[in-house]
N, C-alpha and C positions, 0 to 999 in steps of 0.2 A: 575729242575730235580734234584734227589738226587742219588749219586754215592757211591758204595761200592768197596772198594779196600782191598781185603784179603791179609794179611801179609804172605808171604811164609816163614818168619823166624820161624812160628809156624807149618809149614808143616813137614811132615815126609820125611827127607832127604833121607832116604833109599828107599822111594817110591815116588820121586818127580814128575816123569812123571805122575803117577797115580793120584796125588793130582792135578796137573796142568790140567789134563784132567777132573777131577770132577768140577774145577772152570770154565773151558770152557763150561760145560754143565749147569752151575748155572746162576743166574740172575745178578752176580756180573758184574762190568763194567770195571774195571782195575786189574792187579796184582801187588800188592806192594812188591818191591824188597829192602831189607835193606841191604846196603853195608857198613861194619865197618872195621875200619883199626887197632884197638887196641890202638890207639893214640889219636884221637879225643874223642873216647869212649873206655871203658875198656874192649872191647869184639872185637872178629874177627868173621866175618860171611863168606861172599864169595866175590869173584870178577869177573872180566870180563868173564873168562871162563865158570863159572857157568850161568851168565846171558845170554850167547850165547845158553846154553843148554835150559834154560827156555824159550828163544824165538823161539827155534825150535818146541816146543810142544804148546806154547801159542796161542790161537786165540784171545786174547784181549790185549789192550795196556799194555806195561810194564811201571809202575809208579816206577822209580827208586829213591830211597832216599839215598845220599851219606852223610854217617856219618864219614867224613875222613877229615884229615888236608889238606888245599890247594886243594881244589876240582877242581879248574880251570885246573889243569894239566892233568886231565882224562876226560874232556868234549868229545873229539872226540873219545876217547877209548870206552866210554860207548854208544856213538851213534852207532859205528860200532858193539857193542855187541848186540844191539837191543832195546835200551831204546827208548821210545816215549815221556816219561816225565821225566825230570830230576830236582830234587830239591836239593838245596845246603844249609848248615846252614850259617845264618848271622854271627854266632860266629866263623866260619871257614874261612871267606873270607875277605882278605885285600882289594880287589877291586871288591866289588860285582856287581857293575853296569857293569864291563867288563865281568865277568864271565856270567852274564844273557845274555849278547849280544852274547857271544860265544855259549851258549847253542842255542840261537834262530838262530844264523848263521849255526849251525850244523843241523837244521830242526827239533829240538824238541821244545816242550813247556817247559817252565822253571819256577821255583818257588823258593822261600825262605822258609827256616824252622827256627822257633823260638824255643829255649829250654824254659822250664817252667819259668825261672827266667828272660828271656829277654823280655822287654816290647814292646807291639805293637807299640809304638809312634815312635820306631827307623825306622819303615818302611815308614814314612811320605814322604821321598823323593825318595823312590824306588819302592813302590807299583804299580805305574803306569807301570812298566816294567815287572810285573810278570803275568803269567797266572794263578798261584795259590799260596797260602801261607798255609804252613803247620805248625800247631800248635802242638807241643809236648805236650801231656797231661800226660806223665811220663817223667822222666829223661831218656835220650836216652842210648841204650847200651844193654839192656836185655828185652826179651818178658816177659809177665805175671805179670807186675807190677800193683799196685793199681792206678786208676784213680785220678788225682789231681783236686779236686774240683773248684779251681779258674779258670779252663779252660774254664767255662761257661762265666765268666766275659770277658775273653780275646777274645773269640769269638765274644760277642757283641761289644767290642771296634773295633776289626777288621772289622766286618760287617759295622760299621759306617764309619771307614776308606775308606773301599772299595767302598761303595756307594757314597762317596764324590769325590773320586779320580780315581777309576777303577772299574765300576760296573760289568765288565765282569770277574773280578778276582774270582777264586774258593777259598773257604775256606775249607781247609783239616784238620782232627783231627786225631792224631796217639797215641794210648797208652791206654790200659784199657777199650776200647770201648766195650760195650756190649748190650744186649737187653734192660736193664734197663736205661742206660744214652743216649742211641741213639736218642729217641724222644726229650729229653732235648736239645741235641746238635744241632739238626735239628731246633728246636724252636729258639734257640739262634742265628742261622744264618749260621750254617755249611752246606757246600754242599757235601763234600766227607768225609766218614768215613773209617779209616784203621781199620780193626779187624783181630786180630791173633788168640789168645786162644779161643775167642768167637765163631769163626768159626770151627777151626781145632779140638778143644776139645769137640765140640758138638756131640751128638748122630747122628744128622742128618744136616751135614753142609749146604747142598743145602737148606734145609728148614730154617735154621738160616739165610742164607743170604737173602732168600725171605722175612723173618720177618724184618730183618734190613732195607731192601728196602721200607717197608711199614711204 
């Protein structure tokens, strides 16, 4: 099964409830929520209060991506805010195994995120603990960036690693995903596509989500 997780970072914050209700009515599977702290990445987005607001209106699981320093401090906070899936950056965790166990103990699915320059091979000893791995196909921090072509190679490498050590692990790709590269990402082995501008800047977001699913 292929999953679509539209990124609310590209939604209209002045009409957030409207955009969430649109996604509820669409074929998307998850709602992707990017949390940025201005330290790990050079931008600030939103925190737990906004996630709680999103959860009140969302009828689909919240796929919360923490782009923050020391994310282990906030695992329980984001569970209480409504996260169903929580991903943390390899580059931000000193004790990654501990953080993943904390996510699972809190009742969420948990995963690891890799920046574009972080090699897939570093997951060799942790991928068996992951429900998903998120590959960044842009440098994290801002929406609307150009897709990094090497992502296809990383997806293939990760697919091989997951098939060998954790076949149930989902591969998610975030950044610059559109109708042109989505088929190539699926072909390379991706399971979940995060799409921001491709969905929210389109004339017909529901139709675009349908096309991405196909």
